[in-house]
C-alpha positions as CSV (number, residue, x, y, z in Angstrom):
1,M,0.2,0.0,-0.4
2,A,1.0,3.3,-1.4
3,Q,2.4,5.5,1.9
4,A,0.0,8.7,1.4
5,L,-2.9,6.0,0.6
6,R,-1.4,4.2,4.5
7,A,-1.4,7.1,5.6
8,L,-4.6,9.3,4.9
9,L,-6.6,5.8,6.5
10,L,-4.8,5.9,9.8
11,A,-5.4,9.9,9.4
12,G,-9.7,9.0,9.2
13,Y,-9.0,6.6,11.8
14,R,-7.3,7.9,14.3
15,H,-8.6,11.9,14.2
16,R,-11.4,14.0,12.8
17,V,-10.3,15.8,10.1
18,V,-11.8,18.5,8.7
19,A,-11.4,21.2,7.0
20,A,-12.2,24.6,4.9
21,N,-10.8,22.8,2.0
22,A,-8.5,20.6,-0.1
23,D,-5.6,22.3,0.6
24,E,-5.5,22.6,4.3
25,G,-7.7,19.0,4.4
26,F,-4.2,18.0,3.0
27,L,-2.0,20.4,5.5
28,Q,-4.0,18.6,8.3
29,V,-3.1,14.8,7.6
30,E,0.2,16.5,6.6
31,K,0.9,17.6,9.6
32,I,-0.7,14.4,11.3
33,A,1.6,12.0,9.3
34,D,4.3,14.1,11.0
35,G,5.1,16.1,7.5
36,S,5.9,13.3,5.5
37,L,2.9,13.7,2.9
38,D,3.8,14.8,-0.7
39,P,0.8,17.5,-1.7
40,V,0.6,14.6,-5.3
41,A,0.7,11.2,-3.5
42,F,-2.2,12.6,-1.3
43,H,-4.1,13.9,-3.7
44,A,-3.9,10.5,-5.9
45,A,-4.7,8.8,-2.5
46,V,-7.7,10.5,-1.5
47,A,-9.1,9.0,-5.2
48,E,-7.9,6.3,-4.7
49,A,-9.5,6.1,-2.0
50,L,-12.0,6.9,-3.4
51,A,-13.1,4.4,-5.7
52,A,-11.9,2.0,-4.3
53,G,-14.9,3.0,-0.9
54,L,-12.5,2.9,1.6
55,I,-13.2,7.1,2.3
56,A,-16.5,9.0,1.4
57,E,-17.0,11.6,-0.7
58,P,-15.0,14.8,1.2
59,V,-17.4,17.2,1.1
60,V,-16.2,20.6,-0.4
61,L,-18.0,24.0,-1.2
62,P,-17.7,27.0,-1.9
63,E,-15.6,29.6,0.4
64,G,-17.6,31.6,1.9
65,T,-21.3,29.3,2.7
66,L,-22.3,28.6,6.0
67,A,-21.3,24.7,5.3
68,C,-18.1,25.1,3.4
69,H,-15.3,22.0,4.3
70,W,-13.9,19.3,3.6
71,R,-13.2,16.3,5.4
72,L,-12.5,12.5,5.8
73,H,-14.4,10.1,6.4
74,L,-14.0,6.3,6.4
75,T,-16.3,4.1,5.1
76,P,-16.9,1.0,6.6
77,Q,-13.9,-0.7,4.5
78,G,-12.3,2.4,5.0
79,V,-12.0,1.4,9.1
80,A,-12.0,-2.8,8.2
81,R,-8.0,-1.6,5.7
82,A,-7.5,1.2,9.2
83,R,-7.3,-1.9,11.6
84,E,-5.8,-4.6,9.3
85,M,-2.4,-2.0,9.4
86,I,-2.4,-0.9,13.1
87,G,-3.3,-5.0,13.2
88,S,-6.5,-4.6,15.8
């Protein structure tokens, strides 16, 4: 499993990640991953996780709206994969 996908799933499993947009979401996940994520790899991991059904669609709304946010939310399959990675 690619490092970025692993970091994404572990961050979603262990932390609540909600941000104003995808770039801020990346910064939060990067901080959780000790600053070791490449932005291109992160966005590819999000696309891969979405395609595999491991995360729910991150909701991105235009800046300035009342409900503007980007969130990282694991699906039940994503939770199971994260638990496999940490051995629980």
